[in-house]
C-alpha positions as semicolon CSV with decimal commas, in nm:
position;residue;x (nm);y (nm);z (nm)
1;M;-0,559;-0,656;1,640
2;A;-0,545;-0,296;1,758
3;K;-0,725;-0,037;1,552
4;R;-0,487;0,132;1,311
5;K;-0,484;0,512;1,304
6;A;-0,448;0,748;1,012
7;I;-0,116;0,922;0,970
8;R;0,024;1,207;0,767
9;A;0,315;1,137;0,535
10;K;0,528;1,357;0,317
11;I;0,535;1,240;-0,046
12;R;0,707;1,458;-0,307
13;D;0,712;1,754;-0,070
14;Q;0,336;1,741;-0,008
15;V;0,154;1,617;0,300
16;W;-0,066;1,316;0,232
17;R;-0,315;1,141;0,458
18;V;-0,269;0,765;0,490
19;E;-0,582;0,616;0,638
20;F;-0,741;0,280;0,705
21;A;-1,083;0,187;0,573
22;H;-1,272;-0,128;0,488
23;I;-1,238;-0,109;0,113
24;G;-1,278;-0,385;-0,143
25;D;-0,903;-0,432;-0,191
26;F;-0,570;-0,400;-0,008
27;G;-0,505;-0,037;-0,095
28;H;-0,631;0,250;-0,304
29;C;-0,461;0,546;-0,463
30;E;-0,654;0,605;-0,783
31;Y;-0,511;0,831;-1,048
32;G;-0,658;1,178;-1,036
33;S;-0,861;1,158;-0,717
34;C;-0,565;1,031;-0,518
35;R;-0,342;1,317;-0,626
36;R;-0,618;1,574;-0,588
37;T;-0,712;1,467;-0,234
38;R;-0,360;1,347;-0,142
39;R;-0,514;1,048;0,035
40;I;-0,410;0,684;0,038
41;R;-0,656;0,429;0,176
42;L;-0,544;0,094;0,316
43;S;-0,736;-0,210;0,433
44;P;-0,676;-0,266;0,806
45;T;-0,738;-0,641;0,782
46;Q;-0,425;-0,744;0,592
47;S;-0,119;-0,902;0,750
48;D;0,177;-0,684;0,844
49;A;0,374;-0,820;0,548
50;D;0,092;-0,747;0,303
51;L;0,039;-0,403;0,458
52;L;0,407;-0,320;0,411
53;D;0,387;-0,420;0,045
54;T;0,064;-0,223;-0,001
55;V;0,196;0,095;0,160
56;I;0,504;0,087;-0,062
57;H;0,290;0,011;-0,368
58;E;0,050;0,301;-0,308
59;M;0,333;0,542;-0,225
60;I;0,503;0,458;-0,553
61;H;0,176;0,539;-0,732
62;A;0,158;0,870;-0,545
63;Q;0,517;0,952;-0,637
64;D;0,513;0,852;-1,002
65;W;0,189;0,805;-1,194
66;D;0,378;0,744;-1,518
67;L;0,483;0,396;-1,409
68;S;0,276;0,101;-1,528
69;E;0,088;-0,110;-1,273
70;E;0,331;-0,394;-1,344
71;A;0,635;-0,174;-1,274
72;V;0,480;-0,043;-0,951
73;T;0,396;-0,396;-0,836
74;Q;0,743;-0,526;-0,913
75;R;0,920;-0,239;-0,735
76;A;0,693;-0,250;-0,431
77;T;0,720;-0,626;-0,389
78;E;1,099;-0,625;-0,427
79;I;1,138;-0,348;-0,167
80;A;0,884;-0,506;0,070
81;T;1,052;-0,846;0,047
82;V;1,387;-0,703;0,153
83;L;1,232;-0,501;0,437
84;Q;1,035;-0,804;0,556
85;R;1,359;-1,000;0,581
86;V;1,547;-0,714;0,751
87;F;1,271;-0,664;1,009
88;D;1,167;-1,032;1,028
89;V;0,809;-0,966;0,921
90;T;0,634;-1,287;0,827
91;R;0,332;-1,346;0,609
92;K;0,023;-1,515;0,743
93;P;-0,112;-1,817;0,553
94;A;-0,261;-1,740;0,212
95;S;-0,526;-1,473;0,220
96;P;-0,880;-1,580;0,129
97;R;-0,910;-1,260;-0,075
98;G;-0,684;-1,392;-0,348
99;S;-0,369;-1,246;-0,493
100;A;-0,247;-0,925;-0,334
101;R;-0,107;-0,806;-0,665
102;S;-0,446;-0,800;-0,834
103;S;-0,608;-0,623;-0,540
104;R;-0,400;-0,306;-0,531
105;S;-0,469;0,002;-0,738
């Protein structure tokens, strides 16, 4: 797998850095520090389908901190599922890390 590079993304009219790092979960955008630094961290080792779900999940957090974790997870997974079908992105066999839903913040 090629090394993934950090990108800049516009979220709510602010430029955010989306970067890849070996973190203990799929993605990280923690309340407070995430908004202060405008940085989203993603694990580079997840499948393309999981990465799509994680990016959407963390961007929803960045856009709207008032949503519960359950609401963010539901929205992200519904959007990711449709996009995976549209772009024919397939999931790899079950991840040894456990459930993706419990690993995002």
